[in-house]
N, CA, C and O atoms as a GROMACS GRO file, in nm:
protein
  392
    1MET      N    1  -1.886   0.613   1.488
    1MET     CA    2  -1.771   0.694   1.454
    1MET      C    3  -1.799   0.767   1.322
    1MET      O    4  -1.856   0.709   1.230
    2ASP      N    5  -1.759   0.892   1.315
    2ASP     CA    6  -1.778   0.973   1.196
    2ASP      C    7  -1.648   0.978   1.116
    2ASP      O    8  -1.547   1.026   1.166
    3VAL      N    9  -1.650   0.928   0.993
    3VAL     CA   10  -1.529   0.928   0.910
    3VAL      C   11  -1.530   1.041   0.808
    3VAL      O   12  -1.433   1.058   0.734
    4ALA      N   13  -1.638   1.118   0.804
    4ALA     CA   14  -1.647   1.227   0.707
    4ALA      C   15  -1.536   1.329   0.731
    4ALA      O   16  -1.496   1.355   0.845
    5GLY      N   17  -1.489   1.386   0.621
    5GLY     CA   18  -1.388   1.491   0.629
    5GLY      C   19  -1.266   1.460   0.546
    5GLY      O   20  -1.268   1.373   0.459
    6LYS      N   21  -1.160   1.533   0.574
    6LYS     CA   22  -1.036   1.525   0.498
    6LYS      C   23  -0.935   1.436   0.569
    6LYS      O   24  -0.913   1.451   0.690
    7TRP      N   25  -0.873   1.344   0.494
    7TRP     CA   26  -0.773   1.252   0.545
    7TRP      C   27  -0.651   1.256   0.455
    7TRP      O   28  -0.664   1.253   0.333
    8ASN      N   29  -0.533   1.263   0.512
    8ASN     CA   30  -0.408   1.253   0.438
    8ASN      C   31  -0.361   1.108   0.447
    8ASN      O   32  -0.349   1.053   0.556
    9ILE      N   33  -0.334   1.046   0.330
    9ILE     CA   34  -0.289   0.908   0.331
    9ILE      C   35  -0.156   0.895   0.258
    9ILE      O   36  -0.119   0.977   0.174
   10SER      N   37  -0.085   0.789   0.292
   10SER     CA   38   0.042   0.756   0.230
   10SER      C   39   0.036   0.609   0.187
   10SER      O   40   0.000   0.522   0.266
   11VAL      N   41   0.071   0.584   0.061
   11VAL     CA   42   0.066   0.449   0.006
   11VAL      C   43   0.208   0.408  -0.034
   11VAL      O   44   0.273   0.477  -0.112
   12ASN      N   45   0.254   0.296   0.019
   12ASN     CA   46   0.388   0.244  -0.013
   12ASN      C   47   0.378   0.154  -0.135
   12ASN      O   48   0.364   0.032  -0.122
   13THR      N   49   0.388   0.213  -0.254
   13THR     CA   50   0.372   0.140  -0.379
   13THR      C   51   0.505   0.082  -0.426
   13THR      O   52   0.610   0.118  -0.374
   14PRO      N   53   0.501  -0.007  -0.525
   14PRO     CA   54   0.626  -0.061  -0.580
   14PRO      C   55   0.716   0.046  -0.642
   14PRO      O   56   0.836   0.024  -0.656
   15ILE      N   57   0.660   0.162  -0.680
   15ILE     CA   58   0.741   0.270  -0.738
   15ILE      C   59   0.772   0.379  -0.636
   15ILE      O   60   0.815   0.489  -0.673
   16GLY      N   61   0.750   0.350  -0.508
   16GLY     CA   62   0.781   0.446  -0.403
   16GLY      C   63   0.657   0.496  -0.333
   16GLY      O   64   0.544   0.464  -0.370
   17ARG      N   65   0.680   0.576  -0.231
   17ARG     CA   66   0.573   0.629  -0.147
   17ARG      C   67   0.494   0.735  -0.225
   17ARG      O   68   0.550   0.825  -0.287
   18GLN      N   69   0.360   0.719  -0.220
   18GLN     CA   70   0.270   0.813  -0.286
   18GLN      C   71   0.178   0.874  -0.181
   18GLN      O   72   0.122   0.804  -0.096
   19GLU      N   73   0.164   1.006  -0.188
   19GLU     CA   74   0.077   1.078  -0.094
   19GLU      C   75  -0.054   1.113  -0.165
   19GLU      O   76  -0.056   1.142  -0.284
   20ALA      N   77  -0.164   1.110  -0.089
   20ALA     CA   78  -0.295   1.144  -0.145
   20ALA      C   79  -0.382   1.206  -0.035
   20ALA      O   80  -0.353   1.194   0.084
   21VAL      N   81  -0.488   1.272  -0.078
   21VAL     CA   82  -0.585   1.331   0.013
   21VAL      C   83  -0.722   1.273  -0.019
   21VAL      O   84  -0.768   1.279  -0.133
   22LEU      N   85  -0.786   1.217   0.084
   22LEU     CA   86  -0.922   1.168   0.071
   22LEU      C   87  -1.018   1.271   0.129
   22LEU      O   88  -0.995   1.323   0.238
   23LEU      N   89  -1.125   1.300   0.057
   23LEU     CA   90  -1.236   1.379   0.111
   23LEU      C   91  -1.354   1.284   0.116
   23LEU      O   92  -1.407   1.242   0.013
   24LEU      N   93  -1.396   1.249   0.238
   24LEU     CA   94  -1.499   1.148   0.258
   24LEU      C   95  -1.630   1.211   0.302
   24LEU      O   96  -1.633   1.302   0.384
   25VAL      N   97  -1.739   1.159   0.246
   25VAL     CA   98  -1.875   1.198   0.284
   25VAL      C   99  -1.948   1.068   0.319
   25VAL      O  100  -1.958   0.978   0.237
   26ALA      N  101  -1.998   1.060   0.442
   26ALA     CA  102  -2.066   0.939   0.488
   26ALA      C  103  -2.215   0.964   0.502
   26ALA      O  104  -2.258   1.067   0.554
   27ASP      N  105  -2.294   0.868   0.456
   27ASP     CA  106  -2.438   0.868   0.473
   27ASP      C  107  -2.476   0.728   0.521
   27ASP      O  108  -2.505   0.639   0.442
   28GLY      N  109  -2.474   0.711   0.654
   28GLY     CA  110  -2.491   0.578   0.710
   28GLY      C  111  -2.371   0.494   0.672
   28GLY      O  112  -2.257   0.534   0.699
   29ALA      N  113  -2.393   0.379   0.610
   29ALA     CA  114  -2.283   0.292   0.568
   29ALA      C  115  -2.231   0.328   0.429
   29ALA      O  116  -2.126   0.279   0.388
   30ASP      N  117  -2.304   0.415   0.358
   30ASP     CA  118  -2.260   0.455   0.224
   30ASP      C  119  -2.153   0.563   0.234
   30ASP      O  120  -2.163   0.655   0.315
   31LEU      N  121  -2.051   0.551   0.151
   31LEU     CA  122  -1.937   0.642   0.153
   31LEU      C  123  -1.913   0.693   0.012
   31LEU      O  124  -1.902   0.615  -0.082
   32THR      N  125  -1.904   0.826  -0.002
   32THR     CA  126  -1.870   0.888  -0.129
   32THR      C  127  -1.757   0.986  -0.103
   32THR      O  128  -1.717   1.006   0.012
   33GLY      N  129  -1.707   1.045  -0.209
   33GLY     CA  130  -1.602   1.144  -0.193
   33GLY      C  131  -1.503   1.139  -0.307
   33GLY      O  132  -1.533   1.090  -0.416
   34THR      N  133  -1.381   1.191  -0.280
   34THR     CA  134  -1.278   1.197  -0.382
   34THR      C  135  -1.143   1.158  -0.325
   34THR      O  136  -1.121   1.160  -0.203
   35CYS      N  137  -1.052   1.124  -0.416
   35CYS     CA  138  -0.913   1.098  -0.384
   35CYS      C  139  -0.829   1.186  -0.476
   35CYS      O  140  -0.843   1.179  -0.598
   36THR      N  141  -0.742   1.269  -0.417
   36THR     CA  142  -0.657   1.358  -0.496
   36THR      C  143  -0.512   1.320  -0.474
   36THR      O  144  -0.464   1.310  -0.361
   37ALA      N  145  -0.441   1.299  -0.586
   37ALA     CA  146  -0.298   1.265  -0.581
   37ALA      C  147  -0.233   1.314  -0.710
   37ALA      O  148  -0.289   1.298  -0.818
   38GLY      N  149  -0.116   1.373  -0.698
   38GLY     CA  150  -0.043   1.417  -0.816
   38GLY      C  151  -0.119   1.515  -0.903
   38GLY      O  152  -0.101   1.515  -1.025
   39GLY      N  153  -0.204   1.597  -0.844
   39GLY     CA  154  -0.280   1.696  -0.919
   39GLY      C  155  -0.405   1.644  -0.987
   39GLY      O  156  -0.472   1.718  -1.058
   40THR      N  157  -0.438   1.517  -0.965
   40THR     CA  158  -0.557   1.456  -1.025
   40THR      C  159  -0.655   1.418  -0.915
   40THR      O  160  -0.617   1.358  -0.815
   41THR      N  161  -0.782   1.454  -0.933
   41THR     CA  162  -0.887   1.420  -0.838
   41THR      C  163  -0.981   1.321  -0.905
   41THR      O  164  -1.033   1.345  -1.014
   42LEU      N  165  -1.003   1.208  -0.836
   42LEU     CA  166  -1.090   1.102  -0.888
   42LEU      C  167  -1.199   1.070  -0.786
   42LEU      O  168  -1.176   1.078  -0.666
   43PRO      N  169  -1.318   1.032  -0.835
   43PRO     CA  170  -1.427   0.996  -0.743
   43PRO      C  171  -1.406   0.859  -0.681
   43PRO      O  172  -1.349   0.769  -0.744
   44LEU      N  173  -1.453   0.843  -0.558
   44LEU     CA  174  -1.455   0.711  -0.494
   44LEU      C  175  -1.573   0.634  -0.551
   44LEU      O  176  -1.679   0.692  -0.577
   45GLN      N  177  -1.554   0.505  -0.569
   45GLN     CA  178  -1.661   0.418  -0.618
   45GLN      C  179  -1.685   0.306  -0.518
   45GLN      O  180  -1.593   0.262  -0.450
   46ASP      N  181  -1.808   0.260  -0.511
   46ASP     CA  182  -1.845   0.146  -0.426
   46ASP      C  183  -1.802   0.166  -0.281
   46ASP      O  184  -1.759   0.071  -0.215
   47GLY      N  185  -1.814   0.288  -0.230
   47GLY     CA  186  -1.770   0.319  -0.094
   47GLY      C  187  -1.862   0.267   0.014
   47GLY      O  188  -1.985   0.278   0.004
   48ARG      N  189  -1.801   0.209   0.119
   48ARG     CA  190  -1.877   0.158   0.234
   48ARG      C  191  -1.798   0.186   0.362
   48ARG      O  192  -1.675   0.190   0.361
   49PHE      N  193  -1.870   0.204   0.471
   49PHE     CA  194  -1.809   0.215   0.603
   49PHE      C  195  -1.889   0.128   0.698
   49PHE      O  196  -2.002   0.160   0.736
   50GLU      N  197  -1.828   0.015   0.738
   50GLU     CA  198  -1.893  -0.080   0.827
   50GLU      C  199  -1.791  -0.137   0.924
   50GLU      O  200  -1.678  -0.166   0.886
   51ASN      N  201  -1.832  -0.154   1.050
   51ASN     CA  202  -1.746  -0.215   1.152
   51ASN      C  203  -1.608  -0.150   1.159
   51ASN      O  204  -1.506  -0.219   1.167
   52ASP      N  205  -1.605  -0.016   1.154
   52ASP     CA  206  -1.482   0.063   1.162
   52ASP      C  207  -1.385   0.035   1.047
   52ASP      O  208  -1.264   0.054   1.062
   53VAL      N  209  -1.437  -0.009   0.932
   53VAL     CA  210  -1.354  -0.032   0.813
   53VAL      C  211  -1.412   0.046   0.696
   53VAL      O  212  -1.530   0.036   0.664
   54ILE      N  213  -1.323   0.124   0.631
   54ILE     CA  214  -1.358   0.197   0.510
   54ILE      C  215  -1.317   0.111   0.391
   54ILE      O  216  -1.206   0.059   0.386
   55GLY      N  217  -1.408   0.096   0.295
   55GLY     CA  218  -1.376   0.025   0.172
   55GLY      C  219  -1.424   0.107   0.054
   55GLY      O  220  -1.536   0.158   0.055
   56PHE      N  221  -1.341   0.119  -0.049
   56PHE     CA  222  -1.380   0.190  -0.171
   56PHE      C  223  -1.284   0.155  -0.283
   56PHE      O  224  -1.180   0.093  -0.261
   57LYS      N  225  -1.321   0.196  -0.404
   57LYS     CA  226  -1.239   0.174  -0.522
   57LYS      C  227  -1.212   0.308  -0.588
   57LYS      O  228  -1.298   0.396  -0.588
   58VAL      N  229  -1.092   0.323  -0.644
   58VAL     CA  230  -1.057   0.438  -0.726
   58VAL      C  231  -1.009   0.383  -0.859
   58VAL      O  232  -0.924   0.295  -0.863
   59ARG      N  233  -1.065   0.434  -0.968
   59ARG     CA  234  -1.027   0.388  -1.102
   59ARG      C  235  -0.926   0.486  -1.160
   59ARG      O  236  -0.961   0.597  -1.202
   60LEU      N  237  -0.798   0.444  -1.163
   60LEU     CA  238  -0.692   0.527  -1.220
   60LEU      C  239  -0.699   0.523  -1.373
   60LEU      O  240  -0.740   0.423  -1.432
   61VAL      N  241  -0.657   0.633  -1.435
   61VAL     CA  242  -0.645   0.636  -1.580
   61VAL      C  243  -0.500   0.662  -1.622
   61VAL      O  244  -0.461   0.627  -1.734
   62LYS      N  245  -0.422   0.723  -1.534
   62LYS     CA  246  -0.279   0.751  -1.560
   62LYS      C  247  -0.198   0.697  -1.444
   62LYS      O  248  -0.247   0.706  -1.331
   63PRO      N  249  -0.084   0.645  -1.460
   63PRO     CA  250  -0.012   0.628  -1.586
   63PRO      C  251  -0.067   0.514  -1.671
   63PRO      O  252  -0.032   0.503  -1.789
   64MET      N  253  -0.154   0.430  -1.613
   64MET     CA  254  -0.223   0.325  -1.689
   64MET      C  255  -0.356   0.297  -1.621
   64MET      O  256  -0.370   0.316  -1.500
   65PRO      N  257  -0.456   0.252  -1.698
   65PRO     CA  258  -0.585   0.220  -1.636
   65PRO      C  259  -0.570   0.107  -1.534
   65PRO      O  260  -0.510   0.003  -1.563
   66MET      N  261  -0.626   0.130  -1.415
   66MET     CA  262  -0.614   0.030  -1.309
   66MET      C  263  -0.717   0.062  -1.200
   66MET      O  264  -0.738   0.178  -1.165
   67ASP      N  265  -0.780  -0.042  -1.147
   67ASP     CA  266  -0.868  -0.027  -1.030
   67ASP      C  267  -0.785  -0.047  -0.905
   67ASP      O  268  -0.714  -0.146  -0.892
   68CYS      N  269  -0.794   0.047  -0.813
   68CYS     CA  270  -0.728   0.038  -0.683
   68CYS      C  271  -0.836   0.021  -0.578
   68CYS      O  272  -0.921   0.109  -0.561
   69THR      N  273  -0.834  -0.092  -0.506
   69THR     CA  274  -0.939  -0.125  -0.410
   69THR      C  275  -0.882  -0.115  -0.268
   69THR      O  276  -0.791  -0.190  -0.232
   70TYR      N  277  -0.936  -0.022  -0.190
   70TYR     CA  278  -0.886   0.008  -0.056
   70TYR      C  279  -0.969  -0.061   0.052
   70TYR      O  280  -1.091  -0.074   0.039
   71ALA      N  281  -0.902  -0.106   0.158
   71ALA     CA  282  -0.964  -0.157   0.281
   71ALA      C  283  -0.883  -0.097   0.396
   71ALA      O  284  -0.768  -0.136   0.418
   72LEU      N  285  -0.944  -0.002   0.469
   72LEU     CA  286  -0.872   0.073   0.571
   72LEU      C  287  -0.947   0.069   0.704
   72LEU      O  288  -1.064   0.105   0.710
   73ALA      N  289  -0.879   0.026   0.808
   73ALA     CA  290  -0.937   0.025   0.943
   73ALA      C  291  -0.921   0.164   1.004
   73ALA      O  292  -0.815   0.226   0.994
   74VAL      N  293  -1.027   0.210   1.068
   74VAL     CA  294  -1.027   0.342   1.131
   74VAL      C  295  -1.016   0.324   1.282
   74VAL      O  296  -1.094   0.252   1.344
   75THR      N  297  -0.917   0.392   1.340
   75THR     CA  298  -0.900   0.396   1.485
   75THR      C  299  -0.882   0.542   1.524
   75THR      O  300  -0.775   0.599   1.505
   76GLY      N  301  -0.987   0.601   1.579
   76GLY     CA  302  -0.980   0.743   1.614
   76GLY      C  303  -0.956   0.828   1.491
   76GLY      O  304  -1.036   0.828   1.398
   77ASP      N  305  -0.844   0.900   1.490
   77ASP     CA  306  -0.809   0.986   1.378
   77ASP      C  307  -0.702   0.925   1.288
   77ASP      O  308  -0.631   0.998   1.219
   78ASN      N  309  -0.690   0.792   1.289
   78ASN     CA  310  -0.588   0.724   1.209
   78ASN      C  311  -0.650   0.615   1.122
   78ASN      O  312  -0.752   0.555   1.156
   79LEU      N  313  -0.585   0.591   1.007
   79LEU     CA  314  -0.624   0.486   0.914
   79LEU      C  315  -0.504   0.394   0.893
   79LEU      O  316  -0.390   0.439   0.891
   80VAL      N  317  -0.530   0.265   0.878
   80VAL     CA  318  -0.425   0.171   0.841
   80VAL      C  319  -0.490   0.057   0.764
   80VAL      O  320  -0.600   0.013   0.798
   81GLY      N  321  -0.422   0.009   0.661
   81GLY     CA  322  -0.477  -0.101   0.582
   81GLY      C  323  -0.396  -0.122   0.458
   81GLY      O  324  -0.274  -0.103   0.456
   82ASP      N  325  -0.467  -0.163   0.351
   82ASP     CA  326  -0.396  -0.186   0.226
   82ASP      C  327  -0.484  -0.150   0.108
   82ASP      O  328  -0.604  -0.127   0.120
   83VAL      N  329  -0.419  -0.146  -0.008
   83VAL     CA  330  -0.487  -0.120  -0.134
   83VAL      C  331  -0.440  -0.226  -0.233
   83VAL      O  332  -0.321  -0.252  -0.245
   84LYS      N  333  -0.535  -0.286  -0.303
   84LYS     CA  334  -0.502  -0.381  -0.409
   84LYS      C  335  -0.482  -0.298  -0.535
   84LYS      O  336  -0.573  -0.228  -0.579
   85LEU      N  337  -0.363  -0.307  -0.592
   85LEU     CA  338  -0.324  -0.227  -0.708
   85LEU      C  339  -0.342  -0.305  -0.838
   85LEU      O  340  -0.245  -0.343  -0.903
   86GLY      N  341  -0.467  -0.329  -0.874
   86GLY     CA  342  -0.494  -0.405  -0.996
   86GLY      C  343  -0.422  -0.539  -0.993
   86GLY      O  344  -0.436  -0.616  -0.899
   87ALA      N  345  -0.343  -0.565  -1.099
   87ALA     CA  346  -0.268  -0.690  -1.110
   87ALA      C  347  -0.131  -0.683  -1.042
   87ALA      O  348  -0.052  -0.776  -1.052
   88PHE      N  349  -0.103  -0.571  -0.973
   88PHE     CA  350   0.030  -0.549  -0.915
   88PHE      C  351   0.039  -0.580  -0.766
   88PHE      O  352   0.133  -0.534  -0.700
   89GLY      N  353  -0.054  -0.654  -0.714
   89GLY     CA  354  -0.048  -0.692  -0.572
   89GLY      C  355  -0.104  -0.584  -0.481
   89GLY      O  356  -0.178  -0.495  -0.524
   90LYS      N  357  -0.066  -0.593  -0.354
   90LYS     CA  358  -0.116  -0.501  -0.252
   90LYS      C  359  -0.005  -0.409  -0.203
   90LYS      O  360   0.114  -0.441  -0.212
   91ALA      N  361  -0.047  -0.292  -0.152
   91ALA     CA  362   0.046  -0.197  -0.092
   91ALA      C  363  -0.012  -0.152   0.042
   91ALA      O  364  -0.134  -0.142   0.057
   92LYS      N  365   0.074  -0.125   0.139
   92LYS     CA  366   0.032  -0.077   0.271
   92LYS      C  367  -0.008   0.070   0.263
   92LYS      O  368   0.052   0.150   0.191
   93VAL      N  369  -0.112   0.104   0.340
   93VAL     CA  370  -0.164   0.240   0.345
   93VAL      C  371  -0.170   0.284   0.492
   93VAL      O  372  -0.215   0.208   0.578
   94THR      N  373  -0.126   0.405   0.520
   94THR     CA  374  -0.144   0.467   0.650
   94THR      C  375  -0.202   0.606   0.627
   94THR      O  376  -0.188   0.663   0.519
   95GLY      N  377  -0.267   0.659   0.728
   95GLY     CA  378  -0.324   0.793   0.713
   95GLY      C  379  -0.370   0.850   0.844
   95GLY      O  380  -0.378   0.782   0.947
   96ALA      N  381  -0.401   0.980   0.837
   96ALA     CA  382  -0.450   1.052   0.954
   96ALA      C  383  -0.547   1.160   0.910
   96ALA      O  384  -0.537   1.214   0.800
   97ARG      N  385  -0.641   1.191   0.998
   97ARG     CA  386  -0.736   1.297   0.972
   97ARG      C  387  -0.658   1.430   0.960
   97ARG      O  388  -0.571   1.460   1.042
   98ALA      N  389  -0.691   1.507   0.860
   98ALA     CA  390  -0.622   1.634   0.836
   98ALA      C  391  -0.676   1.743   0.928
   98ALA      O  392  -0.631   1.857   0.923
   0.00000   0.00000   0.00000
């Protein structure tokens, strides 16, 4: 399965629903790209794609420094999973290929 391309995601955070756009580049199991939300674009770190699961980290700097670690299952043109929000627990994530 090819996960490269643009994906629109929605994250149900403790402060409400947040929308973001992932631009993914796959090279075998290695995954790179960016995450854009609220006018800020950040690079993906430690990206992997194995067994139909995307995993990566985004290091936020605003509103406070925090590592967000994503684990998203890919089914066709849809994503579903969660993100660990630093010390603030997990949030559900859904998405679709743009």
